[in-house]
C-alpha positions as CSV (number, residue, x, y, z in Angstrom):
1,M,62.0,70.1,133.7
2,Q,64.1,72.3,131.4
3,T,64.3,71.4,127.7
4,T,67.6,71.5,125.9
5,Q,66.7,74.7,124.0
6,S,65.5,76.5,127.1
7,K,68.9,75.8,128.7
8,I,70.8,77.6,125.9
9,I,70.6,81.4,126.5
10,K,72.6,84.5,125.7
11,L,75.5,85.3,127.9
12,E,73.9,88.6,128.9
13,E,70.7,86.7,130.0
14,L,72.8,84.2,131.9
15,A,74.5,87.0,133.8
16,V,71.1,88.3,135.0
17,K,70.0,84.7,135.8
18,T,73.0,83.9,137.9
19,Q,72.7,87.2,139.8
20,E,69.2,86.2,140.8
21,L,70.3,82.7,141.8
22,R,73.1,84.1,144.0
23,K,70.6,86.3,145.8
24,T,68.6,83.1,146.7
25,G,71.8,81.6,148.2
26,K,72.5,79.3,145.3
27,K,76.2,78.4,144.5
28,V,76.9,78.9,140.8
29,V,79.6,76.7,139.2
30,L,81.1,77.6,135.9
31,C,82.9,75.4,133.3
32,H,84.2,76.8,130.0
33,G,85.8,75.2,126.9
34,T,85.5,74.3,123.3
35,F,83.7,71.0,123.7
36,D,84.1,70.1,120.1
37,L,83.6,66.4,120.7
38,I,81.8,65.4,123.9
39,H,83.5,62.3,125.3
40,S,83.8,60.3,128.6
41,G,86.4,62.7,129.9
42,H,84.1,65.7,129.4
43,I,81.2,64.0,131.1
44,R,83.3,63.0,134.1
45,Y,84.7,66.5,134.3
46,L,81.3,68.2,134.1
47,R,79.7,65.7,136.6
48,S,82.5,66.5,139.1
49,A,82.0,70.2,138.6
50,C,78.2,69.8,139.2
51,E,79.0,68.5,142.7
52,E,80.8,71.7,143.7
53,G,77.7,73.8,143.9
54,D,74.0,74.1,143.1
55,I,73.8,75.4,139.5
56,L,76.1,74.3,136.7
57,C,76.7,76.8,133.9
58,V,78.8,75.9,130.9
59,T,80.1,78.4,128.3
60,V,81.3,77.4,124.9
61,T,84.0,79.2,122.9
62,G,82.5,80.8,119.7
63,D,83.6,79.4,116.3
64,G,85.6,82.6,115.5
65,F,87.8,82.1,118.6
66,V,88.5,78.4,118.3
67,N,92.2,78.2,117.4
68,K,93.0,74.6,117.8
69,G,94.3,73.8,114.3
70,P,93.1,73.0,110.8
71,G,89.5,72.2,110.3
72,R,88.5,73.2,113.9
73,P,86.0,73.4,115.3
74,I,84.5,70.3,113.6
75,F,81.1,71.2,115.0
76,S,79.5,74.6,115.0
77,E,79.0,76.6,118.2
78,K,75.3,76.1,118.0
79,M,75.7,72.3,117.8
80,R,78.3,72.2,120.6
81,A,76.0,74.2,122.8
82,E,73.1,71.8,122.0
83,N,75.2,68.8,122.8
84,L,76.0,70.2,126.3
85,G,72.3,71.0,126.8
86,Y,71.4,67.3,126.4
87,L,73.2,66.5,129.7
88,N,70.7,66.6,132.5
89,F,73.1,67.8,135.1
90,V,74.0,70.9,133.0
91,D,71.6,73.8,134.0
92,Y,72.5,76.5,131.5
93,V,74.7,76.9,128.4
94,A,75.9,80.1,126.7
95,I,78.2,80.8,123.7
96,N,81.1,83.2,124.5
97,Q,82.4,85.3,121.7
98,A,85.8,85.9,123.2
99,P,89.2,84.1,123.3
100,T,89.1,83.4,127.1
101,A,86.6,83.0,129.9
102,V,87.7,86.2,131.7
103,N,84.7,88.2,130.5
104,V,82.3,85.3,131.4
105,I,83.8,85.1,134.9
106,S,83.4,88.8,135.4
107,A,79.8,88.7,134.3
108,L,78.7,85.5,136.1
109,K,80.8,85.9,139.3
110,P,80.7,82.1,140.0
111,Y,81.3,80.5,143.4
112,A,83.6,78.1,141.7
113,Y,85.3,77.9,138.3
114,V,86.2,74.3,137.5
115,K,88.9,73.1,135.2
116,G,90.2,69.6,134.4
117,P,93.4,68.1,135.8
118,D,95.4,68.9,132.7
119,Y,95.2,72.6,133.7
120,K,96.5,72.2,137.3
121,N,100.1,73.0,136.3
122,M,99.5,76.5,135.1
123,D,103.1,76.8,133.7
124,D,102.1,74.2,131.1
125,D,99.5,76.5,129.6
126,I,101.2,78.1,126.6
127,T,98.3,80.7,126.3
128,G,98.6,82.0,129.8
129,N,94.8,82.1,129.8
130,I,94.3,80.0,132.9
131,V,96.4,82.4,135.0
132,D,94.2,85.3,133.8
133,E,91.1,83.3,134.5
134,K,92.2,82.4,138.0
135,K,92.9,86.1,138.7
136,A,89.4,87.0,137.4
137,V,87.7,84.3,139.6
138,E,89.5,85.4,142.7
139,A,88.9,89.1,142.0
140,N,85.1,88.3,141.8
141,G,85.1,86.4,145.1
142,G,85.2,82.9,143.7
143,K,87.7,80.0,143.7
144,I,89.2,77.8,141.0
145,I,89.0,74.1,141.4
146,F,90.7,71.3,139.4
147,T,89.1,67.9,139.1
148,N,91.0,64.6,139.4
149,D,89.1,62.7,136.7
150,I,90.6,60.7,133.9
151,T,91.2,62.8,130.8
152,F,91.0,62.1,127.1
153,S,92.3,64.2,124.2
154,S,89.5,65.6,122.0
155,T,92.2,66.6,119.5
156,N,93.5,63.0,119.3
157,L,90.0,61.6,118.8
158,L,89.0,64.2,116.2
159,N,92.2,63.9,114.3
160,E,92.0,60.1,114.3
161,H,88.3,59.7,113.3
162,F,87.2,62.8,111.4
163,G,89.7,62.9,108.5
164,V,90.8,66.5,108.8
165,F,93.8,65.8,106.5
166,P,94.4,63.7,103.4
167,S,96.5,60.5,103.9
168,Q,99.7,62.2,102.5
169,T,99.5,64.9,105.2
170,K,98.6,62.4,108.0
171,N,101.6,60.2,107.0
172,Y,103.9,63.2,107.0
173,L,102.7,64.2,110.5
174,Q,102.9,60.7,111.8
175,D,106.5,60.4,110.6
176,F,107.5,63.8,111.9
177,K,106.1,63.2,115.4
178,Q,108.1,60.0,115.7
179,K,111.2,62.2,115.8
180,H,109.8,65.4,117.4
181,N,107.0,66.1,119.8
182,H,105.2,69.4,120.2
183,E,106.9,70.3,123.6
184,E,110.3,69.9,121.9
185,V,109.4,72.1,118.9
186,I,107.8,74.8,121.1
187,S,110.8,74.8,123.4
188,M,113.1,75.2,120.4
189,L,111.1,78.2,119.2
190,Q,111.1,79.8,122.6
191,G,114.9,79.4,122.6
192,L,115.1,81.9,119.7
193,E,113.9,84.9,121.8
194,N,117.4,86.5,122.3
195,L,118.2,86.7,118.6
196,N,118.7,90.2,117.3
197,V,117.1,90.5,113.9
198,L,117.3,93.1,111.1
199,V,114.6,93.3,108.4
200,V,115.4,95.2,105.2
201,G,112.8,95.8,102.5
202,D,110.0,97.9,101.0
203,A,107.3,99.3,103.2
204,I,104.0,98.5,101.5
205,V,100.6,99.6,102.6
206,D,98.0,97.1,101.4
207,E,94.5,98.3,100.9
208,Y,91.4,96.2,100.4
209,H,88.4,98.0,99.0
210,Y,85.5,95.7,99.6
211,V,82.9,95.8,96.8
212,R,79.7,94.2,95.7
213,S,79.3,93.3,92.0
214,L,76.5,95.0,90.2
215,G,77.1,93.2,86.9
216,Q,78.2,94.3,83.5
217,S,78.1,98.0,82.7
218,S,75.1,99.0,80.4
219,K,77.5,101.2,78.4
220,G,80.5,98.8,78.0
221,S,81.9,95.4,78.7
222,N,83.4,96.3,82.1
223,L,82.2,95.1,85.5
224,S,80.4,97.6,87.7
225,V,80.7,97.3,91.5
226,K,79.3,99.1,94.5
227,F,81.8,100.2,97.2
228,S,81.2,98.8,100.7
229,S,84.2,99.6,102.9
230,E,88.0,99.7,103.0
231,E,90.7,98.4,105.2
232,Q,94.5,99.1,105.4
233,F,97.2,96.7,106.4
234,A,100.9,97.0,107.1
235,G,102.5,94.8,104.4
236,G,105.8,94.2,102.8
237,S,108.8,94.3,105.2
238,M,106.5,95.6,108.0
239,A,104.5,92.3,107.9
240,V,107.8,90.3,108.0
241,A,109.1,92.4,111.0
242,N,105.8,91.9,112.9
243,H,105.8,88.1,112.3
244,I,109.4,87.9,113.6
245,A,108.8,90.3,116.5
246,G,106.5,87.8,118.2
247,F,109.3,85.4,118.7
248,V,112.4,87.5,119.5
249,K,112.9,90.5,121.8
250,N,114.5,92.9,119.4
251,V,113.8,93.6,115.7
252,T,115.0,96.5,113.7
253,I,113.4,97.4,110.4
254,M,115.2,99.4,107.6
255,T,112.8,100.6,105.0
256,G,111.9,103.5,102.7
257,L,109.0,105.9,103.0
258,G,107.9,108.7,100.7
259,K,108.4,112.2,101.8
260,E,105.0,112.9,100.3
261,N,102.2,110.6,101.4
262,S,104.5,108.9,103.8
263,Q,101.8,107.1,105.8
264,E,104.3,107.2,108.6
265,E,101.7,107.6,111.4
266,F,99.8,104.6,110.2
267,I,102.9,102.6,109.8
268,R,104.3,103.4,113.2
269,S,100.9,102.5,114.8
270,K,101.1,99.0,113.1
271,L,104.6,98.1,114.1
272,K,105.0,96.0,117.3
273,N,106.5,97.7,120.4
274,N,109.7,95.7,120.1
275,I,110.5,96.9,116.6
276,T,112.9,99.7,116.1
277,P,112.2,101.6,112.8
278,N,114.9,103.1,110.7
279,F,113.2,105.0,108.0
280,F,114.8,106.5,104.9
281,Y,112.7,109.1,103.0
282,L,112.4,109.1,99.2
283,E,112.2,112.6,97.7
284,D,110.4,111.6,94.5
285,A,108.2,108.7,95.5
286,P,105.3,108.1,97.8
287,T,105.2,105.2,100.3
288,I,104.0,102.2,98.2
289,V,100.3,101.5,98.3
290,K,98.7,98.5,96.7
291,R,95.0,98.9,96.4
292,R,93.0,95.8,95.7
293,Y,89.3,95.7,94.9
294,V,87.8,92.7,96.6
295,D,84.4,91.0,96.5
296,A,82.5,89.4,99.3
297,D,84.3,86.1,98.8
298,L,87.7,87.9,98.9
299,Y,88.2,87.4,95.2
300,K,90.6,90.1,93.9
301,L,88.9,91.9,91.0
302,F,91.5,94.5,90.2
303,E,94.7,96.0,91.7
304,V,96.2,99.5,91.5
305,Y,99.8,100.4,92.4
306,F,100.6,103.8,93.8
307,Y,104.4,104.1,93.6
308,N,107.4,105.2,91.6
309,D,109.2,102.2,90.3
310,E,112.3,104.3,89.5
311,P,112.9,106.5,92.6
312,A,116.0,108.6,92.7
313,L,118.1,106.7,95.3
314,K,121.3,108.8,95.1
315,D,120.5,110.8,98.3
316,I,119.4,107.9,100.4
317,D,121.7,105.2,99.0
318,L,124.8,106.7,100.5
319,G,123.2,107.0,103.9
320,A,121.6,103.5,103.7
321,C,124.8,101.9,102.5
322,S,126.8,103.6,105.3
323,W,124.3,102.5,107.9
324,L,124.5,98.9,106.7
325,E,128.3,98.9,106.6
326,K,128.3,100.2,110.2
327,Y,125.6,98.1,111.8
328,A,124.5,95.1,109.7
329,A,127.2,92.8,111.3
330,N,125.7,93.5,114.7
331,F,122.6,91.5,114.0
332,D,122.4,87.7,114.4
333,I,120.0,87.4,111.4
334,V,119.3,89.8,108.5
335,V,116.0,89.0,106.7
336,V,115.4,90.7,103.3
337,P,112.0,90.5,101.8
338,D,112.9,92.1,98.5
339,F,109.7,93.1,96.7
340,G,111.6,94.7,93.8
341,N,109.8,98.1,94.1
342,G,112.9,100.3,94.0
343,F,114.1,100.7,97.6
344,I,116.9,98.1,97.7
345,S,119.8,99.3,95.5
346,A,122.7,97.3,94.2
347,G,125.0,99.1,96.7
348,M,122.7,98.1,99.6
349,I,122.7,94.5,98.4
350,Q,126.4,94.4,98.4
351,Q,126.7,95.8,101.9
352,I,124.1,93.3,103.1
353,C,125.9,90.4,101.5
354,D,129.3,91.5,102.8
355,K,128.3,92.2,106.4
356,A,125.4,89.9,107.4
357,K,126.3,87.0,109.7
358,F,123.3,85.1,108.4
359,L,121.2,86.3,105.5
360,A,117.7,85.1,104.6
361,V,116.3,86.4,101.3
362,N,113.1,86.3,99.2
363,T,112.9,88.1,95.9
364,Q,109.2,88.4,95.2
365,I,107.8,88.4,91.7
366,N,104.8,90.8,91.3
367,S,103.0,92.7,88.5
368,G,105.4,95.6,88.8
369,N,108.7,93.7,88.4
370,R,108.0,90.5,86.5
371,G,110.9,89.6,84.3
372,Y,113.2,92.2,85.9
373,H,113.7,90.9,89.4
374,S,115.2,87.6,90.7
375,I,117.4,86.1,93.3
376,N,120.4,86.5,91.0
377,R,120.7,90.1,92.3
378,Y,122.3,88.7,95.4
379,P,125.9,87.3,95.3
380,R,125.3,85.3,98.5
381,A,122.7,84.2,101.0
382,D,122.4,81.5,103.7
383,F,118.7,80.9,103.3
384,V,116.5,81.6,100.3
385,S,112.8,81.1,100.0
386,L,111.1,81.3,96.6
387,N,107.8,80.2,95.1
388,E,107.5,78.3,91.9
389,P,107.3,81.3,89.5
390,E,110.2,83.0,91.3
391,L,112.3,79.9,90.9
392,R,111.5,79.4,87.3
393,I,112.1,83.0,86.3
394,A,115.5,83.0,88.1
395,T,116.5,79.8,86.2
396,H,114.7,80.6,82.9
397,S,113.2,77.1,83.0
398,R,109.6,76.0,82.5
399,H,109.8,72.3,82.9
400,D,112.6,71.1,85.1
401,S,111.7,69.8,88.5
402,Y,111.6,72.3,91.5
403,E,114.3,70.2,93.2
404,K,116.7,70.3,90.3
405,L,116.3,74.0,89.8
406,A,116.6,74.8,93.5
407,K,119.8,72.7,93.8
408,K,121.3,74.5,90.8
409,I,120.8,77.9,92.3
410,A,121.9,76.8,95.7
411,K,125.1,75.4,94.2
412,D,125.8,78.4,92.0
413,M,125.2,80.9,94.9
414,K,126.6,78.7,97.6
415,I,123.3,78.8,99.5
416,S,123.3,76.4,102.4
417,H,119.5,76.1,102.7
418,F,117.0,76.7,99.9
419,A,113.2,76.5,100.3
420,V,110.5,76.4,97.5
421,T,106.9,77.1,98.5
422,L,104.4,75.3,96.2
423,G,101.0,76.5,97.3
424,S,98.6,73.6,97.5
425,E,101.4,71.2,96.9
426,G,103.2,72.2,100.1
427,A,106.9,73.1,100.3
428,L,110.4,71.6,100.1
429,L,113.6,72.6,101.8
430,I,117.1,71.6,100.5
431,D,119.9,71.2,103.0
432,Q,122.8,71.7,100.6
433,N,125.4,70.9,103.4
434,Q,124.0,67.4,103.9
435,D,122.6,67.0,100.4
436,V,119.1,66.2,101.9
437,V,115.7,67.3,100.6
438,Y,112.9,67.7,103.1
439,E,109.3,67.9,101.9
440,S,106.1,69.1,103.6
441,P,102.6,68.8,102.3
442,V,100.2,71.7,102.9
443,L,99.2,71.9,106.5
444,S,96.0,73.9,106.1
445,T,92.5,72.7,105.3
446,K,90.9,76.2,104.9
447,V,92.2,79.0,102.7
448,L,90.7,82.5,103.2
449,D,93.4,84.6,101.7
450,R,96.9,83.7,100.3
451,I,98.3,87.2,100.4
452,G,101.3,87.2,102.8
453,A,101.7,83.5,103.2
454,G,105.1,83.5,101.5
455,D,106.3,86.3,103.8
456,T,105.1,84.3,106.8
457,F,107.0,81.2,105.6
458,L,110.2,83.3,105.0
459,S,109.9,84.9,108.5
460,L,109.5,81.7,110.5
461,A,111.6,79.3,108.5
462,G,114.4,81.9,108.1
463,L,114.3,82.6,111.9
464,C,114.6,78.8,112.6
465,I,117.5,78.3,110.2
466,G,119.2,81.4,111.4
467,G,118.7,80.2,115.0
468,K,120.5,76.9,114.1
469,L,117.4,74.7,114.3
470,S,117.4,71.8,111.9
471,P,116.0,72.3,108.4
472,E,113.4,69.7,109.0
473,I,112.1,71.7,112.0
474,A,112.3,75.0,110.0
475,L,110.2,73.5,107.2
476,F,107.6,72.2,109.6
477,V,107.4,75.5,111.5
478,G,107.3,77.7,108.4
479,S,104.6,75.5,106.8
480,A,102.5,75.6,110.0
481,A,102.9,79.4,110.3
482,A,101.8,79.7,106.6
483,A,98.9,77.4,107.2
484,L,97.7,79.8,110.0
485,D,98.3,82.9,107.8
486,V,96.1,81.7,104.9
487,Q,93.2,81.8,107.4
488,V,93.7,85.5,108.0
489,V,92.7,88.4,105.7
490,C,95.8,89.9,104.1
491,N,98.1,91.1,107.0
492,R,95.3,91.8,109.4
493,E,97.1,89.8,112.1
494,S,100.7,88.7,112.5
495,T,101.7,85.3,113.6
496,S,101.5,85.1,117.4
497,P,103.5,82.6,119.4
498,V,100.4,81.4,121.3
499,N,98.5,80.6,118.1
500,L,101.4,78.9,116.4
501,Y,102.2,76.8,119.5
502,K,98.5,75.7,119.7
503,Y,98.6,74.9,116.0
504,I,101.8,72.8,116.4
505,T,100.3,71.0,119.4
506,T,97.2,70.1,117.4
507,L,99.2,69.0,114.4
508,L,101.5,66.7,116.4
509,K,98.6,65.1,118.2
510,Q,97.6,63.4,115.0
């Protein structure tokens, strides 16, 4: 009789084993999933699958590919595999380091691939994975079978009993789902796909230089580090455009590149296929690069700017203003992530404010513009998103409440919707039209890197408000997207609809 540990083998070994079994006439059955919490529904499903052939193989999604929401998986891939191995009717278990079972199916070539009844209607699968898996099964001579057993939700059970969120967040989600379910929210987001969006702002290439600390220099008080590797990311307005491009069919980006050190080839390679770039070339400035020296824990040690904070805009300003005057009104939404690095001139701001049907703006405070850059540059906007320092600098107030300050700016600028992101305290969104303030606690339990989270919030919340979704929905979606983003290093990945929809589904199964 096999022991639990002998059942758990590498996927490559399992592929060899199943090939040998098929040669002896054995029918190999495959099940695949996360199996984060083994419950009665899983046991019934696996028992039914066992009856479809001679050998039952189960593969488990590796930890790095589980995207079911905050704090998931609860149990490690090793523990999940062991739990399955304890079931006497499971013959072999392997961990799959991939987002779907397509590679497993191709390697094992099962007689039957068995899924639970909740996958029978393939149109309900927002990932589209089940369709790809079905094609892979049939391409390898197998068949897909759906069981008819009773089902339970692992997500419901985990959320209910494992305390992923503090009580404040659980209460918020309980209240929200009384008014909106995940199918409704996802359907609303899918309804935004025909919006035509323009993004205007600085192109920034973010660099992470990963280093290992060697300690204090022997000849000074400075820290010495050893270089390990480097990575480049498309940041600034490019990150915002990529976030939005996942949810709408057409995005145009208007940004400035340096004639020297333009990084254009890299930038074009990082923009999604449905983004149309409109580049203006600065004669006396490079494309902005922000180089951060980062340790193994993603702690930022030091940052270097490569840019000209006072570029000569005369030559491009006329062309940029002319383009905006001619085309800005053709877009349903104009999103301006203004990083205050010199590209967006006063003339461009005036054209944007005059022509945009709907204008969403963030004026970011950073090391290069602190004290010189605020939302007051803009005579109007329909949606503004600021963090606490940006709000306080714009109002010159250290102690008044966020809500009071946001309402003051919204009233003075006639802004209909104003959001304030507050880091670990969550976010709030003021609906000036209805004089209502919506609040959301933070929706993440794990923070890997905060760089870019504000851009993600602006992108998704602004898209929702511009698409005429309610501010309550916009705040929830923006907060969920930001919660996903803080689990990603810098701008390594943009927000994908599938990941966001899965996250929303998990959150609303609390």
